[in-house]
C-alpha positions as CSV (number, residue, x, y, z in Angstrom):
1,M,0.4,-10.6,3.5
2,T,4.1,-10.8,4.5
3,K,5.4,-11.8,7.9
4,L,6.4,-8.2,8.4
5,L,3.1,-6.5,7.9
6,A,1.6,-7.3,11.3
7,P,4.5,-5.9,13.4
8,F,4.6,-2.7,11.3
9,L,0.8,-2.2,11.6
10,L,0.9,-2.8,15.3
11,L,3.7,-0.3,15.7
12,G,1.9,2.2,13.5
13,G,-1.3,1.8,15.5
14,A,0.6,2.2,18.7
15,L,2.2,5.4,17.4
16,C,-1.1,6.8,16.4
17,L,-2.5,6.0,19.9
18,A,0.6,7.5,21.5
19,S,0.3,10.7,19.6
20,C,-3.4,11.0,20.3
21,A,-2.8,10.5,24.0
22,S,0.0,13.2,24.0
23,V,2.5,10.7,25.3
24,D,6.1,11.9,25.7
25,P,7.7,11.4,22.2
26,G,10.6,9.6,23.9
27,S,8.3,6.8,24.9
28,T,7.7,5.8,21.3
29,Q,11.3,5.3,20.4
30,A,12.7,1.9,19.5
31,R,14.1,0.0,22.5
32,A,17.8,-0.5,22.7
33,A,18.4,-4.2,23.1
34,V,22.2,-4.1,23.6
35,P,23.5,-1.3,25.8
36,A,25.8,1.4,24.2
37,E,28.6,0.4,26.6
38,A,28.7,-2.9,24.8
39,G,29.3,-1.2,21.4
40,T,26.8,0.0,18.8
41,P,23.2,-0.2,20.3
42,L,20.6,-2.3,18.5
43,H,17.2,-0.6,18.2
44,Q,14.3,-3.1,18.3
45,V,11.8,-2.1,15.7
46,S,9.6,-5.2,15.9
47,D,9.8,-8.8,17.3
48,R,11.7,-9.8,14.1
49,L,13.7,-6.7,13.3
50,Y,16.5,-4.6,14.8
51,T,18.4,-1.7,13.2
52,A,21.8,-0.3,14.0
53,G,24.9,1.5,13.0
54,Q,28.1,-0.6,12.4
55,P,28.6,-3.2,15.1
56,A,32.1,-3.7,16.5
57,P,33.8,-7.0,15.6
58,A,33.6,-8.2,19.2
59,Q,29.8,-7.5,19.4
60,W,28.5,-10.3,17.2
61,A,28.2,-12.8,20.2
62,D,26.1,-10.3,22.1
63,I,24.0,-9.7,19.1
64,R,23.4,-13.4,18.8
65,A,22.6,-13.6,22.5
66,A,20.0,-10.9,21.9
67,G,18.2,-13.4,19.7
68,V,19.3,-12.1,16.2
69,T,19.8,-15.0,13.7
70,T,20.5,-13.0,10.5
71,V,22.6,-9.9,9.7
72,I,21.9,-7.7,6.7
73,N,24.8,-5.2,6.0
74,L,23.9,-2.3,3.7
75,R,27.5,-1.0,3.5
76,P,29.4,-1.5,0.2
77,A,32.8,-3.3,0.4
78,Q,34.7,-0.1,-0.1
79,E,33.2,1.3,3.2
80,M,34.4,-1.7,5.2
81,A,38.1,-0.8,5.1
82,G,39.2,-4.4,4.5
83,R,37.0,-5.7,7.3
84,N,35.5,-9.2,6.5
85,E,32.2,-8.8,8.2
86,A,30.8,-12.0,6.5
87,A,33.5,-14.0,8.3
88,E,32.9,-12.3,11.6
89,V,29.2,-12.9,11.4
90,A,29.6,-16.5,10.3
91,A,32.0,-17.2,13.2
92,A,29.3,-16.0,15.6
93,G,26.9,-18.5,14.1
94,L,24.7,-15.9,12.3
95,E,23.5,-15.8,8.7
96,Y,24.8,-13.0,6.6
97,H,23.6,-10.9,3.6
98,Q,25.2,-7.8,2.1
99,L,23.5,-5.3,-0.2
100,D,25.3,-2.2,-1.6
101,V,23.4,0.9,-0.5
102,A,26.1,3.6,-1.0
103,G,23.9,6.7,-0.9
104,P,20.7,8.4,-1.9
105,Q,20.8,7.0,-5.4
106,D,20.4,3.5,-3.9
107,I,17.3,4.2,-1.8
108,S,14.8,2.3,-4.0
109,R,11.8,0.0,-3.8
110,A,13.9,-2.7,-5.5
111,K,16.6,-2.6,-2.7
112,A,13.8,-2.5,-0.1
113,A,12.2,-5.5,-1.7
114,Q,15.5,-7.5,-1.5
115,V,15.9,-6.6,2.1
116,Q,12.3,-7.6,2.8
117,A,12.8,-10.9,1.1
118,W,15.8,-11.7,3.3
119,I,13.9,-10.7,6.4
120,S,10.9,-12.9,5.4
121,D,13.2,-15.8,4.8
122,A,15.2,-15.4,8.0
123,P,14.8,-18.1,10.6
124,G,14.5,-15.5,13.4
125,P,15.1,-11.9,14.2
126,V,17.2,-9.8,11.8
127,L,19.7,-7.0,12.3
128,L,19.6,-4.5,9.4
129,H,22.6,-2.2,9.6
130,C,24.8,0.3,7.8
131,A,27.4,2.7,9.2
132,S,25.0,4.8,11.3
133,G,21.5,3.4,10.9
134,N,20.6,6.1,8.3
135,R,20.3,3.8,5.3
136,A,18.8,1.0,7.4
137,G,16.0,3.3,8.6
138,A,15.4,4.5,5.0
139,L,14.9,1.0,3.6
140,L,12.8,0.2,6.7
141,A,10.5,3.0,5.8
142,L,10.2,1.8,2.2
143,I,9.5,-1.8,3.4
144,A,6.8,-0.5,5.8
145,A,5.1,1.6,3.1
146,S,5.2,-1.4,0.7
147,D,3.5,-3.5,3.4
148,G,0.6,-1.0,3.5
149,M,1.6,1.4,6.3
150,P,0.6,5.0,5.4
151,A,3.6,6.8,3.9
152,E,4.0,9.4,6.7
153,D,3.8,6.7,9.4
154,A,6.4,4.7,7.4
155,V,8.7,7.8,7.4
156,E,8.3,8.1,11.1
157,L,9.2,4.5,11.6
158,G,12.3,5.0,9.4
159,R,13.3,7.9,11.7
160,R,13.1,5.6,14.7
161,G,15.1,3.0,12.9
162,G,17.9,5.5,12.4
163,M,17.0,7.4,9.2
164,T,18.3,11.0,9.2
165,S,19.6,12.6,6.0
166,M,18.1,9.8,3.8
167,E,14.6,11.1,4.6
168,A,14.5,13.3,1.5
169,P,15.1,10.4,-1.0
170,V,12.6,8.2,0.9
171,R,10.0,10.9,0.7
172,E,10.7,11.2,-3.0
173,V,10.3,7.5,-3.6
174,L,7.1,7.5,-1.6
175,G,5.7,10.5,-3.5
176,L,5.6,12.7,-0.4
177,P,6.4,16.4,-0.3
178,A,9.6,17.6,1.3
179,A,9.6,17.6,5.1
180,D,9.1,20.9,6.9
181,R,12.1,20.6,9.2
C-alpha cells in the first residue's frame, strides 16, 4: 500500500458520505491554502498533496510557508517561455521535478506512476501543477484509481484537483464511458 492510498480513500469516503447526506457540493471542494490575492491558489487535496495552476515567481516562499517541500511541474519547457522554474524553486529551498505532459496524448498510467513515485519519495507535502491545474487534476485521478479508488470517484477527485478538458482522456484510460455533461 502506498503512502497516498489512505488520504485518497479517506477523501473518497468523505465524498460518499457528503453526497448521501445531500451536503452542499461546495463543501466538498479542495481547500485553498494560499489566497488568490497572493497569486495562484493552492488546492489542498490531502495532507500530502496540493494542486494548482502556474504559481508566480514570487509565490514560492509562500508555498514553502504553506508546508510544501516538493514541486512537480507538468509543463514542458516550451510552455515556460524561458522561465527557469527549477532555479526559482531551488532558491526557495524546495525540491523540484519536471515531467512533460503537453496534452491529452500524455495522460497515461506511466506518467501518473512517475508522479506517484515522486510524491511517495517526497519528504513532505507536494505541489503538483501545470498551467491551469487541468493536467495536474487528470494525473491525480489516474493516481487515485491506481491506488484502488473507484474510477468514478477518482474522476471526481481529479475535477476537484483542477481537471476540466482532460476528463475525456482520463475516462478513456480508466475504461469509463464518456461523461454526460
